[in-house]
C-alpha positions in Angstrom: 118.9 95.1 122.3 120.5 92.6 119.9 118.7 93.3 116.7 120.4 94.9 113.7 119.7 98.3 112.2 117.1 97.1 109.8 115.0 95.4 112.4 115.3 98.3 114.8 114.5 100.9 112.2 111.4 99.0 111.0 110.3 98.7 114.7 110.8 102.4 115.3 108.6 103.3 112.3 105.9 100.7 113.3 105.9 102.3 116.8 105.5 105.8 115.4 102.7 104.6 113.2 100.9 103.0 116.1 101.2 106.1 118.2 99.9 108.3 115.4 97.0 105.9 114.8 96.0 106.1 118.5 95.8 109.9 118.0 93.7 109.6 114.8 96.7 110.5 112.6 98.9 108.9 110.1 102.4 109.2 108.7 101.2 112.0 106.4 100.7 114.2 109.4 104.4 114.2 110.3 106.0 117.6 109.6 109.4 117.1 111.2 111.6 114.2 112.1 115.0 113.9 113.8 116.8 110.6 113.3 119.5 109.8 115.8 121.9 107.0 114.6 124.7 105.3 116.6 126.6 105.1 113.3 126.2 107.2 110.1 127.3 104.1 108.2 123.7 103.0 108.8 122.3 106.1 107.0 121.6 104.5 103.6 119.8 101.5 105.1 117.7 103.7 107.4 117.0 106.1 104.5 115.5 103.3 102.5 113.4 102.1 105.3 112.3 105.7 106.2 111.1 106.1 102.6 109.0 102.9 102.9 107.1 104.4 105.8 107.2 108.2 105.2 106.5 109.1 101.6 104.2 111.2 99.5 104.3 114.5 97.6 105.1 116.6 100.6 107.7 115.1 102.9 108.5 116.3 106.4 111.6 118.3 107.2 114.3 115.9 108.4 117.5 116.0 110.3 119.8 113.0 110.8 122.8 112.8 113.0 125.2 110.4 114.7 125.2 110.4 118.4 127.7 108.9 120.9 125.2 106.5 122.5 121.5 105.8 122.7 119.4 104.2 125.5 119.6 100.4 125.9 122.4 100.2 123.2 119.9 101.1 120.5 121.2 101.8 117.0 118.4 104.3 116.1 116.0 106.7 117.7 113.5 108.9 115.8 111.7 111.9 117.1 108.9 113.3 115.1 106.4 116.2 115.2 102.9 115.6 113.7 100.1 118.1 113.2 96.4 117.4 112.9 
């Protein structure tokens, strides 16, 4: 995966949006996210992109952490829990 952190982060959140949409849900249904980063140096960039996609009065709980490696040399992976 050759894209930089901005492109990868935007794709991750687009993918999450598509999955939620298929289930009849939206980003507002997310109650918890875990953001895995290859480098914490990318946190500010990801945080800004995160806020573009996940916003509102009540935000989900969130955890962000650096990990040693991600599948396919990804720079970011996001896990989320949504409720209907």
